N, C-alpha and C positions, 0 to 999 in steps of 0.2 A: 373127742374121747369115745372109745368103743363102748357099746352098751350090750350087756349080757342079756340073753333071752332064753327061754326054755326050748331045748331042741325038739322035744316031743310035740310041743305046741306049734312050732314054726316050720318044722319040716326041713327039707334040704336047702342048700344055699340059694339065695335069691337076691333081688335088689328092688329098690323103690326110687321113683323119679320125683320130679317137681310136680305137685298137683295142688289145686285149690282146696284148702281145708275149710276155711270159713271167711265170711265177709259180713260186716255189719255196719249199720249207720245208727248213731245214737246222739241224743242231746241230754246232758245231765240235768238240765233245768226241768225236764218233763217228769222226773222222779227224784226230787231232792231228798225224800225220806227213805229210810232203809226198807220199809215195807212196800215202797213204790218202785223198787229196782226195775221191774219188768216194764214199767211205763216209759222209761227213758229210751227203750229200744224202738227205733223207727222201722228198721228192716234187718232181718238176720237170715243168713244162708249158712248151712242148709236149714230149710224151714221146718223140717221134721225134728230138729233137736229140741230137747226138753227145755221148759222155762228155766229150770235150775241151772242147766249147763249154759244157756244163753246169758243169764244174769252173771254167772261166774266169769265167763270170758269177757263180757263187756266191763265188768268190775275190774278185771286185770288190766284192761285197756285204759280205763280211767286212772288207775294207780300209776301206770307208766307215764301217761300224759302229765299228771300232777307232779310226778317226780322230775321229769325232764323240763317242766316249766320253770323250775328253779334255776336251771342253767341256760336254757334256750327258750325264753318266753315268747319270742316272736317267730320261731321256726314253724312253718306250716306243714313240714314233712318230718316224720320221726320214724325210726327203725328200731325194732327189738330183735336181738339175736338170741335164740335158744338152741339147744342141741338138736331137737327134732323139728322145730318150726322157725320160720322167719316171718315176722309180722311188720307191716308198714302202716303208718297212720297219716291221714291228710286232713287238715283243718279246712273244710270247704267254705263254711260261712260261720259267723259269730255263734259259737255254741255247738255247731254241728261238726261231728267227726266221722270220717270214714275209716274203716280198718279192713285190711286184707291179710290173711295168713296163708302161707304155702308150706308144704312139707319140704324138709331138707333131704335131698337124695342120699341114699345109703346103699352099701353093699353088705349083704348078710353072709358071713363066712362061717362054715361049720367048724366047730372046735370040739376036740375030745376032752378038753379040760372041764371037769365038773359037769359034763353032759350039757353044756350051754353053747348056744350059737353067739356070734358077736356081730353087732351092727356097726359098721364103720361109716360114719357120716362124712359128707363132702360139702361143707358149708360154702366153700369157694365157688361151687357151681351155681349158687344163687346170687343174682345181681340185684341189689337193692334199688339201684337207679332205675332199672327196667320196671320193677314192681311199683315203685312210686309213680313212674310215668303212666303205667296202666291204671293205677288207682285214681290219679288226677284226671286222666282221660275219661274214666267212668263218670266222675262228677261233671266234667265239662259236657259230656253227652246228655246227662240228666238236665243240666241247666239249659242246654240248647233246645231240648224238646219240651221240658216242663217249666222252665223259667227260673229254677232255683228254689231252695227250701222256703225262703221267706215269701216268694211269690206264690208258691203252692199253698202255704198257710193262709195267706190273704184271700186267695180264691176259695178256700174252704171255710171262710168266715170264722177263723180261729177254732174250728172243730178239729181237735187232735185226732180223733178216731178216723174221720174222713180224710184228714191230712195223711195219716199213715197208709191208708188204703190207696190213695193216689200215688204216693211214693212207691208202694209195692208194685203197682201196675207197670212201672218202668223197670225197677231193679230185678223183679222176678223174671223178666225176659232178658235183660242185658247181662246180669252177673253170670248165669250159666254158660254164656258164650266166651267168657274169659278163659284163655288157655295159657297160663303162666309157664307151663312146661315147654311150650312151643315158641315162646317169645324170643325175638332176636333184636338186632340193632334198630330195625325199623320201628319196633314198638317203643323204643326210647326216643327216637327222633320225632314220631308223629308228624311226618312230613307230607308234602304234596308233590305229586309228579306233574310237572308242567310239560306242555307240548309246544315246542318252538316251531313257529310257522314262518314261511317267507312273507315279506311285507304285503304282497298282493292278497294272499290267503288270509292273513290276519286282518287286513282292512275289510275283507268280505265278511268275516265274523263280526267285526266291530260294527259295520253297517247294519248287519242283521239284528244285533242287539239294540241298536239305536232305533231301528224301525219298529221293533216290538214295543219299546217304551213310548214311541210317538203314537202308535196305533191303539195301544191299550193303556189308557191313563192310570188304571188301577194297579198296574205292574210297577212296583217301586225298584226292585233289584232283579238283575238277571245274572245267572252263572251258566257258562257254556263249557261243555266237555266234549272232547273228541276221542272216542274209543277209551273212555275212562281217564283220560289225561286232561288236566285243567288248561283251558285256553283263555278264558276271560271271566272275571268276577267283579261284581259291584260291591261285594261284602267286605267287611273288615277281615283282617288276616286270620284271627282265631275262628271266626264263624266260617270262613272259607275252608279252613282245615277240617272242621267238624262236618260240614256238608260233604266235602270230598270223601271223608271216611265213610259216611253213611251211603253215599252213592256207589262207591267202589267195593265196599265190603258187604253191603246188605242188599241194595236195590238192584244193581246191574247183574250180579252173579245169580240172582234168583229170578231174573226177568226171562220171559220166553224168548227163544232165539229168533223166532219169526213173528212178524206182525200178525195180530189177530185181524182177519178180514173184516172190514167195515162195510156195512151195506149202505149204499147211497140213498138219499131221500127219494122215495117214489120208485125205486128199482128193487127187484127181487134177487139180483145177483151180487155176489161179493165184489168189492173194489178190485180191479185188475192190478196185478203186481207191476204192470207196465204203465199204470196211469200217472206216474210221477208223484204219487202220494203214498208213502210208506210210513207215515207218522202215526203214533198212538200215545195215549197217556199211560205212563208207567205208575204214576201215583197222583192222587188228588184229582183225578178226572174219571169220567165214565169210560168203559171199554168201547162203547159205540156212541159217540156224541150225536150222530146223525139219525139215531133211532127216534121214532115218533113218541115213544114213551121214555120218560126220564127218571132214572133211579139216582137219587142223590148219593154221590160217591163218598167214601171215607177219606177225609182230607187230613193230611198230617199237618200239625201246627209246629212252628219253630219260633224261638225267641231270639231275635237279632239285637245286637248291641247298637244302640243309637244314642250318641252323646254319652250321658252318664246313666242311662237306663236301658233295659231290654224291652223290646216291643214285640208283641205276638203277631205272626204272619201266617197266612196260608202258604203251603209249599205245593206247587204244581210241577210235576216232572213230566216232560214230553220228550219222546225219543223217535228218531228216524234213522234207519240204517245204523251207522256208527256214531251218530251225533246225539247228544243229550243236552237239553236246556232246562234249567230250573228257574221257575218264576216265583218271586216272593210278592204276595199281595196282602196288604194289611187285613187283619182278621175282622175288622168292622165292615169290610166290603163284602157284599153278598155275591156268592158264586152261583150264577144262574145257568140254566140250560143254554140260553142264547150266547152267553159268554163262552161256554165250552165249544159250541158250534163254530163261533167266529175264530177262536184260537186254533181249532183243528183245521179249519179251512185256510187260515193264513200260514200257520207254522208247518203243516204237513208238506205241501209242495216245495216250499222254500228250503226246508231242512233236508228233504230228500235229495234235491239237486245239489245243495251245498255239501252235504255229506259225501255224495258221490265224487264231487270235485276234490274234496280233501283227501279221500281215499286214493284218488288218482295221483295226487302229489307224492304220496308215499308208496305207490305201487311198485316202484323200482327198488325200494329198500328191502333187503332180505331180512325177514324177521322169523323167529321161531313161533310155533303155535302158542296162542294164549291159553290161560286157564279157562276162560269163558269167551265165546265168540264176540261178546259185546265189550270185552276188556282187552287192552293191549298188554304185552309184557312190560314189566317194570324195568325198562332198559332204554338205552340211548338209541336213536335212529341209526347212528353210525355202526359199522360192523367192527366190533372190538377184537383185539387180539385174543385168541383162545387161551393164550398162556398167562394173560393178566386180566383179572377181574377186579372191579372196584365198586364201592358205594360211597357217594358224595352227598354231603348235607351242608346247607347254608342256614344257620339258625336265624339269620336276620329276616329272611323272607320265607322260611320253611321249605325251601326248594330242595328236592332230592333227585339224584340221578344214579342209576345202578345198573351194572351188568352182572352183578353177583347173584341176584335173585332170579334164577332161571325159572320160568313158569312150570309148575307141576301141581297136581291136585293136592299133594302133601309135601310141604317144604322139607319135612324130616327125611324124605326119600332122596332129596337132591344131594348128589355127592359133594357139591361145594358148600352145602349148608349142614354138614354133619355136626353133631353136638360139640365135638372138640373144636372145630373151626369157629362155630358161633361163640363158644366160650372164650376163645382167644380174642376175637373181635370185641366182645363185651368187656373183657379184662383191659384191653387197650383203651376202650371208651372210659372205663373207670379211672384209669391213670390220667388220661387227658382231662376228664372232668374235674378230678381232684387238683390237678396242677392249675387249671383255669380258675378254680375257686380261690387259689392263693394269689395268682397273678394273671388277671384276665388279659387275653390277647397275646400271651407269650407264645412264640413259634415253638412247636413241639414236633418231635419225630421219633418213632419207636420202630425197631425191627425185631421180629420174632421168627426164629427158625424152628419149624415143627419137626417131629420125629419122622414124618413122611418126606422130609426135605423140601416141603413147601415153605414159602415165606409169607408172613402176614405183616403188613406195615401200616402204622397209624400216623397220620400227619394232621396237624392242626395249626391254624393261624387266624387270629381275630375270632370271628364267629363261624369259620369254615372248618369242616373236618372231612377227611377222606380216609377210607380203609381199603387197602389193596391186598389182594391175594395173588401171589405168583404161583401158578400151578406147575410150571416147568421147573425142573430141578436146577437150582443155582448153587454152585460150589461154595461161594463165599459172599460176604457182605457187599463187596464191590460189584459183583455181577448183579446182585439183587438191586443195588442202587442204580445201576445203568438201566435195568428194565423199568424201574419206576420213572426215571428221567424220560425214557422214550414214551411211556404212557402219558406223562404230563404234557409232553410236546404235542401229542395227538389229540388229547381230550380236554386239556385245561390251559390252552394258550392265553385265554383272556381272563383267567382266574388268578388273583394275586395270593400267593402263599408266603409272601415276604422274603423268604430265603431264596426263592427262585431267581 
């Protein structure tokens, strides 16, 4: 419904997009009395909002949850539609709720009637499934690094003030990085990009992982990445996905492109780039482990799922050329200077040579430049047809494969990921998701022809989904179907979509 606003106050015609309006975490049991409303708020964004406004918004959230509990008492995700805002809620743990609100995009059109402008809102441009996925991912990352609300409360000896401050240290850094206006289908998938290796190369990686665990008894789990793609993981699936997100979205993009020269013990010259040792610690280790003086590094702690509980581990990330290895060591183990020296001496030369060998395996594959030199494009090693792009997701193992997401510093500038195209793909995802909610595993296929004569196709079977964009102009549905068939023949020979 259009909303009238004062012309003199709002000026000429304009528009507004999807933006993060507010985010909060609360537990009603912290402030059961009316005069203790503010005590129930664990974290609130934006932090400069007044206490009255914070209490008002959290109170509205509570009212919505209490009302929907009558109809959906076991639902962990809730959605509230309003004219100007879309709000999603997630029940993280018993009593703890997360809430995220975004603005509904609109176009402000000037009107001569009564001197008022008119805001025309576009609620269909906001996809609740993506927002819920982002909200759940926020909590999953909090649990991965902090252990969860109950674990943090126990570590604070039931001190609520200290507990809130600990929670704030995470959310104050993570929440501002949320970009709901730039979200696309990958934010809903929360998938992992695997790298397929030839048997010989894979066995080389597997042997290297086994050697680490044999040589360093304190290392419990190992995860290996090649140019940002997952090759091997000892972790459970959910922990692997969260570590993958941290490595590819935070650590590698901000890592220096070239290794910091290490000075060898007893020598005054930097390590030669031709010495066969290009390894360095990206996180959890000293920049120069061979220095005679040892400064204790800042070590990231992660909480990994083991049986029915989560256990705290040190996370050490070591990198050489295009290879990255993550070592998980129980937090009760002491990280000494001698351990770092041995890790550097063992991992550096081996990873340098192995990374060079793996780079040589793919040296004949033609790939576009990546966003960051340490990250490869989110694409298949095969050279896809320029006329057909796709993104594939297998929910069973969180595997993703895409030729649609061409590397660029800003995905909004990519012609294949314009807002209209992203919206159509997300609309198809909503259709498939809603249909699967009613009949899990039913084969589905949707064809959409855009005004630009491009075709967007969504296909799903069992827990697999693929979204295809045909950039070449196809006159009719039959031509589009033939293009899809050729693409499946080239890319998905071994993938069952039931109707094939």
